[in-house]
N, CA, C and O of each residue as an XYZ file, in Angstrom:
896
protein
N      75.641    -85.225     -1.436
C      77.191    -85.196     -0.733
C      78.348    -85.720     -1.215
O      78.522    -86.878     -1.596
N      79.175    -84.783     -1.184
C      80.531    -85.425     -1.593
C      81.410    -85.813     -1.221
O      81.766    -85.082     -0.297
N      82.291    -86.845     -1.406
C      83.543    -87.351     -0.573
C      84.881    -86.829     -1.180
O      85.441    -86.900     -2.274
N      85.057    -86.440     -0.328
C      86.557    -85.559     -1.169
C      87.744    -86.162     -0.460
O      88.081    -86.038      0.718
N      88.235    -86.760     -1.320
C      90.068    -87.398     -1.216
C      91.002    -86.285     -1.503
O      90.484    -85.739     -2.478
N      91.730    -85.849     -1.305
C      92.430    -84.637     -1.087
C      93.461    -84.373     -0.160
O      93.532    -84.949      0.926
N      94.290    -83.493     -0.565
C      95.534    -83.059      0.359
C      95.808    -81.818      0.516
O      94.775    -81.170      0.685
N      97.169    -80.913      0.542
C      96.957    -79.790      0.696
C      98.445    -79.233     -0.626
O      99.602    -78.816     -0.566
N      97.483    -79.565     -1.609
C      98.101    -79.362     -2.850
C      97.480    -78.580     -3.871
O      96.250    -78.593     -3.926
N      98.309    -77.722     -4.902
C      97.376    -76.738     -5.219
C      96.420    -77.565     -6.451
O      95.671    -76.887     -7.155
N      96.477    -78.505     -6.570
C      95.430    -79.618     -7.450
C      94.471    -79.980     -6.108
O      93.244    -80.045     -6.170
N      95.095    -80.156     -5.144
C      93.694    -80.572     -4.346
C      92.804    -79.150     -3.996
O      91.579    -79.239     -4.080
N      93.345    -77.986     -3.646
C      92.720    -77.285     -3.299
C      91.961    -76.753     -4.506
O      91.313    -75.865     -3.953
N      91.699    -76.719     -5.471
C      90.610    -76.246     -6.478
C      89.762    -76.842     -5.794
O      89.094    -76.065     -5.112
N      89.389    -78.359     -5.637
C      87.854    -79.002     -5.276
C      87.601    -78.378     -3.940
O      86.468    -77.913     -3.813
N      88.444    -78.259     -2.869
C      87.784    -78.159     -1.870
C      87.238    -76.437     -1.852
O      86.297    -76.123     -1.123
N      87.985    -75.334     -2.788
C      87.479    -73.834     -2.964
C      86.342    -73.759     -3.704
O      85.488    -72.893     -3.512
N      86.234    -74.992     -4.920
C      84.656    -75.061     -5.866
C      83.591    -75.601     -4.738
O      82.468    -75.172     -4.476
N      84.285    -76.627     -4.195
C      83.068    -77.230     -2.945
C      82.411    -75.779     -2.289
O      81.237    -75.414     -2.356
N      83.529    -75.101     -1.656
C      82.960    -74.011     -0.784
C      82.015    -72.446     -1.255
O      81.296    -71.704     -0.585
N      82.393    -72.424     -2.549
C      81.772    -71.697     -3.309
C      80.607    -71.990     -3.769
O      79.744    -71.114     -3.816
N      80.368    -73.204     -4.173
C      79.138    -73.943     -5.166
C      78.266    -73.847     -3.309
O      77.058    -73.673     -3.151
N      79.303    -74.019     -2.148
C      78.357    -74.351     -1.128
C      77.585    -76.202     -1.180
O      76.427    -76.370     -0.798
N      78.163    -77.003     -1.528
C      77.671    -78.391     -1.404
C      78.350    -78.895     -0.399
O      79.486    -78.498     -0.138
N      77.703    -79.889      0.327
C      77.922    -80.447      1.482
C      78.852    -81.308      1.054
O      78.571    -81.970      0.055
N      80.299    -81.519      1.768
C      81.084    -82.614      1.308
C      81.804    -82.871      2.803
O      81.890    -82.078      3.741
N      82.303    -84.288      2.698
C      83.056    -84.593      3.757
C      84.522    -85.126      3.427
O      84.568    -85.897      2.468
N      85.741    -84.836      4.074
C      86.637    -84.591      3.851
C      87.816    -85.922      4.271
O      87.953    -86.257      5.448
N      88.457    -86.463      3.359
C      89.302    -87.465      3.764
C      90.433    -87.272      3.094
O      90.573    -87.218      1.872
N      91.551    -87.131      4.250
C      92.623    -86.407      4.198
C      93.850    -87.994      3.298
O      94.000    -89.001      3.989
N      94.253    -87.970      2.465
C      94.858    -88.770      1.687
C      96.755    -88.137      2.367
O      97.336    -87.077      2.136
N      97.212    -89.398      3.250
C      98.361    -88.951      3.891
C      99.522    -89.887      2.858
O      99.676    -91.107      2.894
N     100.274    -88.864      1.931
C     101.226    -89.225      0.756
C     102.813    -89.635      1.925
O     103.912    -89.956      1.470
N     102.564    -89.533      3.059
C     103.700    -90.015      3.821
C     103.769    -91.950      4.259
O     104.742    -92.630      4.585
N     102.571    -92.269      4.113
C     102.224    -93.329      4.349
C     101.885    -94.146      2.814
O     101.555    -95.322      2.663
N     102.102    -93.032      1.712
C     101.666    -93.680      0.435
C     100.168    -94.291      0.268
O      99.839    -95.249     -0.432
N      99.302    -93.433      1.146
C      97.677    -93.946      0.877
C      97.131    -93.947     -0.587
O      96.203    -94.631     -1.020
N      97.937    -92.995     -1.291
C      97.305    -93.064     -2.583
C      97.891    -94.003     -3.702
O      97.630    -93.846     -4.894
N      98.494    -94.734     -3.338
C      99.061    -96.048     -3.744
C      98.487    -97.569     -3.438
O      98.505    -98.663     -4.003
N      98.024    -97.066     -2.348
C      96.971    -98.573     -1.989
C      95.868    -98.759     -2.215
O      95.015    -97.974     -1.800
N      95.505   -100.013     -3.048
C      94.640   -100.803     -3.609
C      92.732    -99.975     -3.487
O      91.951    -99.780     -4.418
N      92.571    -99.725     -2.246
C      91.688    -99.150     -1.768
C      91.066    -97.691     -2.879
O      89.972    -97.485     -3.405
N      92.495    -96.836     -2.872
C      92.387    -95.917     -3.110
C      92.416    -95.742     -4.696
O      91.860    -94.869     -5.363
N      93.315    -96.943     -5.177
C      93.364    -96.897     -6.311
C      91.883    -97.329     -7.824
O      91.752    -97.225     -9.044
N      91.093    -97.825     -6.590
C      89.403    -98.193     -6.816
C      88.864    -96.687     -7.440
O      88.379    -96.420     -8.539
N      89.102    -96.002     -6.501
C      88.672    -94.442     -6.897
C      89.812    -93.635     -7.675
O      89.261    -92.715     -8.278
N      90.826    -93.631     -7.833
C      91.756    -92.906     -8.774
C      92.540    -93.552     -9.546
O      93.669    -93.067     -9.470
N      92.470    -94.680    -10.470
C      93.456    -95.558    -10.723
C      95.114    -94.717    -11.317
O      96.020    -95.164    -12.019
N      94.982    -93.757    -10.842
C      96.267    -92.810    -11.124
C      97.106    -92.664    -10.072
O      98.329    -92.551     -9.982
N      96.208    -92.688     -9.288
C      97.138    -92.566     -7.432
C      97.524    -91.064     -6.909
O      98.340    -90.637     -6.092
N      96.760    -90.595     -7.585
C      96.867    -89.203     -7.140
C      95.864    -88.121     -6.684
O      94.755    -88.491     -7.069
N      95.794    -87.194     -6.169
C      94.921    -86.220     -5.617
C      94.650    -85.474     -6.622
O      95.401    -85.194     -7.556
N      93.229    -85.033     -6.391
C      92.281    -85.232     -5.758
C      91.654    -86.067     -6.277
O      92.274    -86.576     -7.211
N      90.256    -86.648     -6.044
C      89.383    -87.243     -6.380
C      87.816    -87.541     -5.140
O      87.801    -87.663     -3.915
N      86.646    -87.568     -6.203
C      85.708    -87.645     -5.240
C      84.699    -88.893     -5.465
O      84.739    -89.798     -6.299
N      83.964    -88.673     -4.634
C      82.640    -89.552     -4.716
C      81.356    -89.001     -4.869
O      81.183    -88.357     -3.834
N      80.610    -88.919     -5.398
C      79.352    -88.513     -5.775
C      78.313    -89.091     -4.540
O      77.579    -89.987     -4.956
N      78.226    -88.935     -3.897
C      76.820    -89.749     -3.119
C      75.343    -90.149     -3.382
O      74.603    -91.059     -3.007
N      75.219    -88.806     -4.385
C      73.890    -88.358     -5.012
C      73.940    -88.817     -6.205
O      72.872    -88.614     -6.784
N      74.665    -89.320     -6.804
C      74.710    -89.816     -7.851
C      75.485    -91.282     -8.291
O      76.331    -91.579     -9.135
N      74.834    -91.917     -7.399
C      75.130    -93.733     -7.353
C      76.641    -93.982     -6.574
O      77.053    -95.141     -6.617
N      77.518    -92.940     -5.845
C      78.376    -93.437     -5.642
C      79.457    -93.202     -7.085
O      80.447    -93.917     -7.240
N      79.172    -92.366     -7.831
C      79.663    -91.759     -9.013
C      81.363    -91.080     -8.459
O      81.572    -90.234     -7.590
N      82.182    -91.681     -9.168
C      83.580    -91.309     -8.639
C      84.354    -90.571    -10.361
O      84.369    -90.857    -11.558
N      85.006    -89.289     -9.226
C      85.823    -88.449    -10.785
C      86.870    -88.231     -9.970
O      86.901    -87.927     -8.777
N      88.009    -88.488    -11.018
C      89.368    -87.811    -10.459
C      89.945    -86.996    -11.434
O      89.212    -86.679    -12.371
N      91.314    -86.507    -11.422
C      91.635    -85.079    -11.979
C      91.060    -83.894    -11.665
O      89.894    -83.790    -12.046
N      91.548    -82.912    -11.050
C      90.980    -81.873    -10.558
C      90.151    -81.527    -11.978
O      88.956    -81.816    -11.931
N      90.654    -80.924    -13.278
C      89.609    -80.476    -13.706
C      88.816    -80.783    -13.978
O      87.902    -79.964    -14.080
N      88.560    -82.251    -14.312
C      87.417    -83.281    -14.849
C      86.748    -82.582    -13.482
O      86.058    -81.629    -13.844
N      86.724    -82.785    -11.705
C      86.179    -82.616    -10.970
C      85.297    -80.900    -11.020
O      84.305    -80.455    -10.444
N      85.942    -80.529    -11.675
C      85.347    -78.966    -11.173
C      84.595    -79.273    -13.097
O      83.377    -79.323    -13.270
N      85.032    -79.343    -13.608
C      84.132    -79.084    -14.645
C      82.627    -80.358    -14.279
O      81.531    -80.026    -14.731
N      82.710    -81.458    -13.631
C      81.549    -82.529    -13.310
C      80.577    -81.423    -12.425
O      79.377    -81.319    -12.679
N      81.086    -80.804    -11.608
C      80.936    -80.200    -10.346
C      79.942    -79.199    -10.795
O      78.874    -79.156    -10.185
N      80.186    -78.261    -11.935
C      79.800    -76.766    -12.353
C      78.765    -77.301    -13.554
O      77.711    -76.680    -13.688
N      78.991    -78.236    -14.272
C      77.961    -78.918    -14.962
C      76.817    -78.936    -14.072
O      75.822    -78.234    -14.251
N      76.965    -79.715    -13.147
C      75.903    -81.003    -12.297
C      75.352    -79.815    -11.950
O      74.174    -79.786    -12.307
N      75.893    -78.273    -11.103
C      74.975    -77.785    -10.824
C      74.494    -76.409    -11.679
O      73.383    -75.888    -11.583
N      75.168    -76.129    -12.201
C      74.884    -75.250    -13.196
C      75.405    -73.959    -12.799
O      74.810    -72.882    -12.755
N      76.482    -74.204    -12.547
C      77.472    -72.724    -11.988
C      78.901    -72.800    -11.959
O      79.560    -73.784    -11.623
N      79.375    -71.564    -12.379
C      80.268    -71.161    -12.388
C      81.107    -72.225    -13.488
O      81.898    -73.147    -13.288
N      80.456    -71.547    -14.891
C      80.488    -72.359    -15.948
C      79.463    -71.522    -16.828
O      78.355    -71.429    -16.298
N      79.586    -70.944    -17.961
C      78.648    -70.250    -18.882
C      77.955    -70.963    -19.707
O      78.444    -71.873    -20.376
N      77.004    -70.689    -19.730
C      75.349    -71.542    -20.721
C      75.912    -71.352    -22.269
O      76.180    -72.427    -22.807
N      76.124    -70.237    -23.033
C      76.334    -69.718    -24.055
C      77.949    -70.724    -24.311
O      78.912    -70.872    -23.559
N      77.697    -71.210    -25.556
C      78.256    -72.377    -26.215
C      79.883    -71.816    -26.485
O      80.812    -72.589    -26.251
N      80.186    -70.221    -27.063
C      81.325    -69.963    -27.147
C      81.881    -69.572    -25.582
O      82.899    -69.869    -24.955
N      80.869    -68.881    -25.331
C      81.892    -68.434    -23.693
C      82.102    -69.687    -22.841
O      82.974    -69.693    -21.972
N      81.515    -70.483    -23.014
C      81.946    -71.893    -22.090
C      83.128    -72.695    -22.709
O      83.998    -73.244    -22.033
N      83.052    -72.702    -24.301
C      84.845    -72.790    -24.796
C      85.718    -72.224    -24.584
O      86.824    -72.721    -24.800
N      85.557    -70.687    -23.969
C      86.613    -69.954    -23.541
C      87.212    -70.360    -22.286
O      88.410    -70.390    -22.004
N      85.935    -70.755    -21.372
C      86.652    -70.801    -19.946
C      87.140    -72.338    -20.209
O      88.350    -72.417    -19.994
N      86.665    -73.370    -20.539
C      87.150    -74.504    -20.662
C      88.714    -74.262    -21.373
O      89.713    -74.696    -20.799
N      88.792    -73.642    -22.471
C      89.916    -73.191    -22.997
C      91.172    -73.045    -21.789
O      92.235    -73.651    -21.928
N      90.918    -72.235    -20.697
C      91.484    -71.464    -20.073
C      91.653    -72.558    -19.028
O      92.307    -72.097    -18.093
N      91.288    -73.941    -18.807
C      91.291    -74.576    -18.274
C      91.814    -75.265    -18.336
O      92.201    -75.797    -17.296
N      92.259    -75.825    -19.739
C      92.919    -77.116    -20.094
C      94.309    -76.242    -20.165
O      95.338    -76.919    -20.161
N      94.482    -74.556    -20.242
C      95.868    -74.167    -20.322
C      96.143    -74.365    -18.839
O      97.332    -74.653    -18.702
N      95.602    -74.327    -17.861
C      96.078    -74.523    -16.331
C      96.567    -75.923    -16.334
O      97.671    -76.162    -15.845
N      95.543    -77.257    -17.053
C      96.378    -77.897    -16.417
C      97.018    -78.831    -17.502
O      97.102    -80.051    -17.368
N      97.641    -77.842    -19.033
C      98.436    -79.028    -19.837
C      99.712    -77.858    -19.361
O     100.816    -78.383    -19.212
N      99.643    -76.320    -19.114
C     100.523    -75.645    -19.094
C     101.443    -75.158    -17.765
O     102.673    -75.121    -17.723
N     100.211    -74.685    -16.362
C     100.793    -74.096    -15.517
C     101.089    -74.982    -14.352
O     101.913    -74.938    -13.439
N     100.252    -75.697    -14.655
C     100.355    -77.307    -13.610
C     101.927    -77.721    -13.771
O     102.901    -77.412    -13.084
N     101.820    -78.454    -14.822
C     103.192    -79.553    -15.064
C     104.445    -78.598    -14.900
O     105.300    -78.998    -14.110
N     104.693    -77.278    -15.599
C     105.447    -76.412    -15.477
C     106.046    -75.636    -14.615
O     107.219    -75.264    -14.600
N     105.002    -75.357    -13.741
C     105.375    -75.074    -12.268
C     105.579    -76.011    -11.575
O     106.227    -75.811    -10.547
N     105.142    -77.262    -11.857
C     105.628    -78.420    -10.643
C     106.355    -79.039    -11.157
O     106.537    -79.972    -10.374
N     107.238    -79.264    -12.398
C     108.378    -79.332    -12.476
C     109.292    -78.381    -11.735
O     110.199    -78.689    -10.962
N     108.771    -76.777    -12.222
C     109.658    -76.050    -11.263
C     110.242    -76.650     -9.683
O     111.343    -76.898     -9.190
N     109.004    -76.701     -9.308
C     109.077    -76.399     -7.778
C     110.084    -78.382     -7.167
O     110.470    -78.676     -6.036
N     110.169    -79.254     -8.471
C     110.761    -80.810     -7.967
C     112.119    -80.506     -8.329
O     113.063    -81.042     -7.750
N     112.284    -79.561     -9.384
C     114.124    -79.447     -9.327
C     114.635    -78.574     -8.703
O     115.858    -78.545     -8.563
N     113.612    -77.403     -8.037
C     113.801    -76.319     -7.016
C     114.383    -77.185     -5.427
O     115.449    -76.986     -4.843
N     113.152    -78.259     -4.999
C     113.063    -78.532     -3.684
C     113.352    -80.194     -3.930
O     114.286    -80.936     -3.623
N     112.556    -80.314     -4.369
C     113.270    -82.208     -4.133
C     114.274    -82.799     -4.769
O     114.770    -83.789     -4.231
N     114.731    -82.392     -5.885
C     115.996    -82.935     -6.764
C     116.902    -83.602     -5.992
O     117.226    -82.755     -5.161
N     117.486    -84.563     -5.766
C     118.994    -84.766     -4.746
C     119.935    -84.048     -4.977
O     120.512    -83.544     -4.013
N     120.403    -83.763     -6.350
C     121.373    -82.335     -7.430
C     120.602    -81.133     -7.747
O     119.409    -81.108     -8.049
N     121.182    -80.410     -7.674
C     120.646    -79.018     -8.358
C     121.149    -79.132     -9.774
O     122.258    -79.341    -10.266
N     119.867    -78.906    -10.284
C     120.248    -79.418    -12.070
C     120.249    -77.849    -12.618
O     119.139    -77.605    -13.092
N     120.823    -77.120    -12.673
C     120.830    -75.521    -12.979
C     120.088    -75.459    -14.529
O     119.214    -74.593    -14.586
N     120.270    -76.138    -15.628
C     119.704    -75.962    -16.645
C     118.177    -75.975    -16.721
O     117.501    -75.175    -17.366
N     117.539    -77.394    -15.680
C     116.175    -77.754    -15.559
C     115.430    -76.932    -14.640
O     114.217    -77.137    -14.608
N     115.871    -76.108    -13.941
C     115.759    -75.609    -13.276
C     115.378    -73.821    -13.715
O     114.508    -73.053    -13.304
N     116.300    -73.692    -14.551
C     116.120    -72.554    -14.905
C     115.047    -73.030    -16.710
O     114.903    -72.114    -17.520
N     114.705    -73.845    -16.901
C     113.876    -74.717    -17.729
C     112.815    -74.656    -17.433
O     111.964    -74.249    -18.224
N     112.532    -75.038    -16.212
C     110.923    -74.609    -15.552
C     110.796    -73.192    -15.214
O     109.783    -72.527    -15.427
N     111.971    -72.723    -14.628
C     111.687    -71.333    -14.418
C     110.674    -70.806    -15.324
O     109.481    -70.524    -15.207
N     111.660    -70.755    -16.404
C     111.370    -69.370    -17.288
C     110.095    -69.904    -17.792
O     109.342    -68.947    -17.970
N     109.348    -71.351    -18.193
C     108.550    -71.709    -18.950
C     106.945    -71.182    -17.858
O     105.808    -70.818    -18.157
N     107.644    -71.394    -16.618
C     106.425    -70.612    -16.038
C     106.550    -69.381    -15.985
O     105.428    -68.874    -16.006
N     107.264    -68.706    -15.932
C     107.053    -67.084    -16.305
C     106.560    -67.283    -17.303
O     105.376    -67.404    -16.989
N     106.631    -67.415    -18.386
C     106.042    -67.001    -19.516
C     104.886    -67.409    -19.689
O     104.142    -66.930    -20.545
N     104.405    -68.808    -18.526
C     102.783    -68.731    -18.732
C     102.195    -67.729    -18.061
O     101.206    -67.246    -18.611
N     102.653    -67.100    -16.615
C     102.432    -65.862    -16.170
C     101.924    -64.511    -17.184
O     100.887    -63.849    -17.191
N     103.238    -64.451    -18.059
C     103.111    -63.608    -18.950
C     101.872    -63.756    -19.153
O     101.018    -63.052    -18.613
N     101.620    -64.737    -19.999
C     100.102    -64.914    -20.816
C      99.071    -64.585    -20.204
O      98.077    -64.022    -20.663
N      99.326    -65.006    -18.898
C      97.810    -64.705    -17.706
C      97.976    -63.369    -17.570
O      96.943    -62.799    -17.922
N      98.725    -62.698    -17.254
C      99.054    -61.468    -16.701
C      98.632    -60.629    -18.366
O      98.613    -59.399    -18.317
N      98.388    -61.138    -19.428
C      98.473    -60.210    -20.063
C      96.975    -60.315    -20.738
O      96.501    -59.483    -21.512
N      96.155    -61.850    -20.152
C      95.063    -61.941    -20.605
C      94.031    -60.873    -19.082
O      93.107    -60.065    -18.987
N      94.641    -61.336    -18.534
C      94.170    -60.064    -17.281
C      93.852    -59.500    -17.218
O      92.967    -59.271    -16.393
N      94.594    -58.213    -18.634
C      94.612    -57.071    -18.771
C      93.607    -56.722    -19.502
O      93.489    -55.586    -19.962
N      92.942    -57.477    -19.649
C      91.949    -57.580    -21.556
C      90.537    -58.116    -20.498
O      89.465    -57.712    -20.947
N      90.456    -58.697    -19.589
C      89.459    -59.301    -18.827
C      89.383    -59.474    -17.461
O      90.451    -59.891    -17.011
N      88.374    -59.282    -16.485
C      88.410    -58.985    -15.125
C      88.716    -60.847    -14.594
O      89.343    -61.227    -13.605
N      88.229    -61.444    -15.333
C      88.631    -63.031    -14.991
C      89.124    -63.487    -16.227
O      89.102    -62.984    -17.350
N      89.744    -64.946    -15.622
C      90.682    -65.421    -17.016
C      90.074    -66.127    -17.966
O      90.567    -66.295    -19.081
N      88.303    -66.865    -17.379
C      87.960    -67.026    -18.387
C      86.766    -66.048    -19.096
O      85.687    -66.457    -19.524
N      87.212    -64.757    -19.103
C      85.949    -63.609    -19.599
C      85.639    -62.752    -18.463
O      86.168    -62.961    -17.372
N      84.615    -61.571    -18.695
C      84.634    -60.798    -17.384
C      83.815    -61.299    -15.899
O      83.780    -60.600    -14.886
N      83.147    -62.730    -16.040
C      82.089    -63.405    -15.250
C      83.625    -64.534    -14.631
O      84.561    -65.084    -15.210
N      83.157    -64.428    -13.156
C      84.058    -65.615    -12.454
C      83.623    -67.099    -13.009
O      82.578    -67.565    -13.463
N      84.752    -67.539    -12.787
C      84.182    -69.069    -13.038
C      85.336    -70.229    -12.735
O      86.411    -69.956    -12.202
N      84.961    -71.528    -13.145
C      86.128    -73.132    -12.812
C      87.290    -72.438    -13.313
O      87.830    -72.406    -12.207
N      88.097    -71.877    -14.033
C      89.605    -71.512    -14.778
C      90.215    -70.437    -13.965
O      91.420    -70.270    -13.775
N      89.100    -69.631    -13.444
C      90.092    -68.585    -12.015
C      89.924    -69.660    -11.089
O      91.060    -70.128    -11.007
N      89.396    -70.131    -10.563
C      89.436    -71.722     -9.109
C      90.660    -72.825     -9.688
O      91.377    -73.239     -8.777
N      90.953    -73.290    -10.899
C      91.912    -73.902    -11.457
C      93.351    -73.307    -11.154
O      94.305    -73.841    -10.590
N      93.209    -71.970    -11.731
C      94.580    -71.332    -11.604
C      95.020    -70.828    -10.502
O      96.220    -70.619    -10.320
N      94.101    -70.571     -9.630
C      94.418    -69.372     -8.357
C      95.651    -70.060     -7.608
O      96.639    -69.394     -7.300
N      95.539    -71.525     -7.310
C      95.811    -72.333     -6.218
C      97.891    -72.317     -6.401
O      98.821    -72.206     -5.603
N      97.776    -72.483     -7.774
C      99.094    -72.362     -8.453
C     100.060    -71.154     -7.858
O     100.929    -71.171     -6.987
N      99.422    -69.867     -8.888
C      99.469    -68.993     -8.703
C      99.916    -68.405     -7.080
O     100.977    -67.897     -6.717
N      98.788    -68.668     -6.377
C      99.128    -68.415     -4.779
C     100.230    -68.832     -4.581
O     100.876    -67.836     -4.254
N     100.843    -69.645     -4.571
C     101.896    -70.711     -4.546
C     103.546    -69.473     -5.201
O     104.484    -69.864     -4.506
N     103.786    -68.952     -5.631
C     104.391    -68.587     -6.635
C     105.989    -68.706     -6.076
O     107.011    -69.106     -6.635
N     105.716    -68.134     -4.612
C     107.308    -67.764     -3.708
C     107.912    -69.328     -3.816
O     109.118    -69.536     -3.684
N     107.219    -70.101     -3.997
C     107.943    -71.572     -3.750
C     108.653    -71.885     -4.533
O     109.521    -72.641     -4.095
N     108.750    -71.581     -5.932
C     109.161    -71.771     -6.886
C     110.056    -70.344     -7.523
O     110.427    -70.173     -8.685
N     110.233    -69.476     -6.399
C     111.031    -68.590     -6.627
C     110.497    -67.601     -7.909
O     111.100    -67.215     -8.911
N     109.381    -67.408     -7.534
C     109.100    -66.244     -8.716
C     108.255    -65.652     -7.963
O     107.469    -66.114     -7.135
N     108.570    -64.036     -8.476
C     107.649    -62.809     -8.265
C     106.797    -62.225     -9.045
O     106.927    -62.157    -10.267
N     106.064    -61.860     -8.535
C     104.708    -61.520     -9.044
C     104.367    -59.509     -9.696
O     103.397    -58.974    -10.233
N     105.850    -58.955     -9.225
C     105.967    -57.789     -9.355
C     106.144    -57.361    -10.643
O     105.884    -56.246    -11.095
N     106.742    -58.602    -11.381
C     106.307    -58.367    -13.250
C     105.532    -58.486    -13.590
O     105.590    -58.206    -14.787
N     104.142    -58.927    -13.174
C     102.995    -59.251    -13.646
C     101.702    -58.195    -13.062
O     100.906    -58.835    -12.375
N     101.485    -57.298    -13.148
C     100.374    -57.063    -12.080
C      99.465    -57.030    -12.316
O      98.814    -56.936    -11.275
N      98.603    -57.055    -13.487
C      97.064    -57.755    -13.503
C      97.445    -59.376    -13.015
O      96.407    -59.768    -12.481
N      98.075    -60.063    -12.981
C      98.160    -61.482    -12.185
C      98.084    -61.078    -10.942
O      97.174    -61.468    -10.211
N      98.886    -60.369    -10.595
C      98.984    -60.038     -8.986
C      97.348    -59.432     -8.434
O      96.748    -59.840     -7.439
N      96.955    -58.532     -9.248
C      95.639    -58.007     -9.021
C      94.661    -58.881     -8.313
O      94.136    -58.875     -7.200
N      94.598    -59.890     -9.736
C      93.736    -60.938     -9.763
C      94.093    -62.109     -8.290
O      93.179    -62.605     -7.631
N      95.237    -62.308     -8.075
C      95.746    -62.941     -7.123
C      95.442    -62.460     -5.581
O      95.168    -63.139     -4.591
N      95.549    -61.418     -5.698
C      95.348    -60.978     -4.574
C      93.565    -60.306     -4.127
O      93.089    -59.865     -3.081
N      93.046    -60.511     -5.422
C      91.640    -60.097     -4.956
C      90.892    -61.319     -4.784
O      89.986    -61.424     -3.958
N      91.335    -62.419     -5.703
C      90.490    -63.844     -5.396
C      90.895    -64.141     -3.778
O      90.177    -64.901     -3.130
N      91.770    -63.672     -3.318
C      92.686    -64.329     -2.165
C      91.562    -63.556     -0.629
O      91.729    -63.732      0.578
N      90.662    -62.861     -1.229
C      90.163    -62.423     -0.020
C      88.312    -63.071     -0.153
O      87.417    -62.638      0.573
N      88.130    -64.020     -1.101
C      87.048    -64.324     -1.397
C      86.505    -65.466     -0.227
O      87.225    -66.460     -0.328
N      85.745    -65.600      0.564
C      85.656    -66.281      2.168
C      85.598    -68.403      1.698
O      85.816    -69.410      2.371
N      85.225    -68.185      0.363
C      85.651    -69.854     -0.327
C      87.058    -70.095     -0.544
O      87.501    -71.235     -0.685
N      87.755    -69.084     -0.574
C      89.227    -69.092     -1.025
C      89.895    -69.465      0.014
O      90.590    -70.478      0.100
N      89.656    -68.463      1.031
C      90.348    -68.195      2.403
C      89.476    -69.575      3.095
O      90.029    -69.769      4.178
N      88.777    -70.213      2.983
C      88.584    -71.166      3.383
C      89.032    -72.932      2.943
O      89.374    -73.932      3.575
N      88.824    -72.626      1.699
C      89.249    -73.980      0.914
C      90.338    -74.324      0.679
O      90.674    -75.485      0.443
N      91.357    -72.951      0.725
C      93.014    -73.489      0.731
C      93.445    -74.116      1.645
O      94.526    -74.657      1.411
N      92.779    -74.358      3.200
C      93.366    -74.809      4.175
C      93.237    -76.041      4.364
O      94.051    -76.666      5.044
N      91.911    -76.751      3.643
C      91.497    -78.024      3.652
C      92.611    -79.035      2.774
O      93.034    -78.823      1.638
N      92.956    -80.258      3.728
C      92.475    -81.058      4.907
C      92.946    -80.575      5.979
O      92.464    -80.936      7.052
N      94.302    -79.375      5.914
C      94.810    -78.476      6.884
C      95.916    -77.765      5.972
O      96.398    -77.854      4.842
N      96.056    -76.811      7.439
C      96.548    -75.319      7.014
C      98.349    -75.747      6.342
O      98.918    -76.789      6.667
N      98.837    -74.926      5.606
C     100.039    -75.385      4.669
C     100.729    -73.858      4.631
O     100.348    -73.081      3.755
N     101.717    -73.453      5.562
C     102.294    -72.118      4.745
C     103.198    -72.633      4.328
O     103.796    -73.588      4.825
N     103.576    -71.717      2.733
C     104.438    -72.715      1.831
C     105.759    -71.786      2.513
O     106.909    -72.222      2.563
N     105.338    -70.413      3.023
C     107.029    -69.725      2.967
C     107.413    -70.201      4.139
O     108.563    -69.763      4.158
N     107.286    -70.766      5.106
C     107.904    -71.208      6.626
C     107.526    -72.868      6.769
O     108.093    -73.472      7.680
N     106.590    -73.614      5.898
C     107.110    -74.986      6.491
C     107.445    -75.814      5.352
O     106.658    -76.533      4.736
N     108.743    -75.643      5.112
C     109.412    -76.354      4.136
C     109.269    -77.579      4.093
O     108.551    -78.238      3.341
N     110.195    -78.028      5.187
C     110.548    -79.361      5.783
C     109.662    -80.174      5.309
O     109.923    -80.934      4.377
N     108.472    -80.118      5.904
C     106.898    -80.573      5.810
C     106.427    -80.552      4.232
O     106.094    -81.551      3.595
N     106.464    -79.352      3.793
C     106.291    -79.708      2.128
C     107.384    -80.868      1.328
O     106.942    -81.835      0.707
N     108.908    -80.563      1.477
C     109.853    -81.805      1.437
C     109.498    -82.952      1.079
O     109.422    -83.563      0.014
N     109.262    -83.180      2.302
C     108.735    -84.518      2.804
C     107.538    -85.102      1.832
O     107.598    -86.061      1.062
N     106.557    -84.322      2.078
C     105.176    -84.386      1.581
C     105.986    -84.117     -0.256
O     106.236    -82.940      0.002
N     106.324    -84.217     -1.184
C     106.929    -83.933     -2.781
C     107.773    -84.821     -2.421
O     107.511    -85.688     -3.254
N     108.588    -85.242     -1.798
C     109.402    -86.378     -1.844
C     108.690    -87.891     -1.643
O     109.402    -88.851     -1.939
N     107.183    -88.189     -1.107
C     106.451    -88.853     -1.201
C     105.498    -89.311     -2.906
O     105.361    -90.322     -3.596
N     105.003    -87.761     -2.950
C     104.361    -87.766     -4.255
C     105.772    -88.531     -5.535
O     105.401    -89.053     -6.587
N     106.652    -88.479     -5.318
C     107.350    -88.731     -6.090
C     107.667    -90.760     -6.091
O     108.356    -91.437     -6.853
N     107.270    -90.948     -5.534
C     107.596    -92.075     -5.486
C     106.953    -92.591     -6.550
O     105.966    -91.958     -6.923
N     107.371    -94.011     -7.409
C     106.733    -94.280     -8.407
C     105.470    -95.420     -7.935
O     104.681    -95.850     -8.776
């Protein structure tokens, strides 16, 4: 049994989608950003960084794992699924996982911050992060013109890590029309049952329509 501490953000959605793909039983504990639960002492014992997601593996001595990429790797290695056994193929998947963690997530996240949360519009910052996000999209688009999935021809945790960010591209006002391979991939994965269920855990958020709700959540995340 896995205890999942999460919220409706791209990083949170990665783990719930993976758990659904793996068919692992789990219990969801929503972390309320509005109440700053992520900063409370009980939660900092689980995730010292005060962010989501985090898990407790009850089957492994209440072992805790934080950072979404680390959680994906841990669960994939524990189950022997969605991560190749071959050393080189495994390395390729991890390289693209790190690409998402170090590039796509931070750049698109900052684009969202300056577009939606900043108290004043700073055109340079908005353009900087939108353009870098588009550049990253172009890298992914080229990759998906060469292989069916991001990590190669097999579906893997690299796809699960990346999809929740691409799925909310409209939130940062970027269209996928100029990235046909990426668009095809995003739409195909969106039809998988685990993605349909996992992206709505702990609660359904429509990025097109729930703007005020997301702004409130984003502003609370920015609290130090």
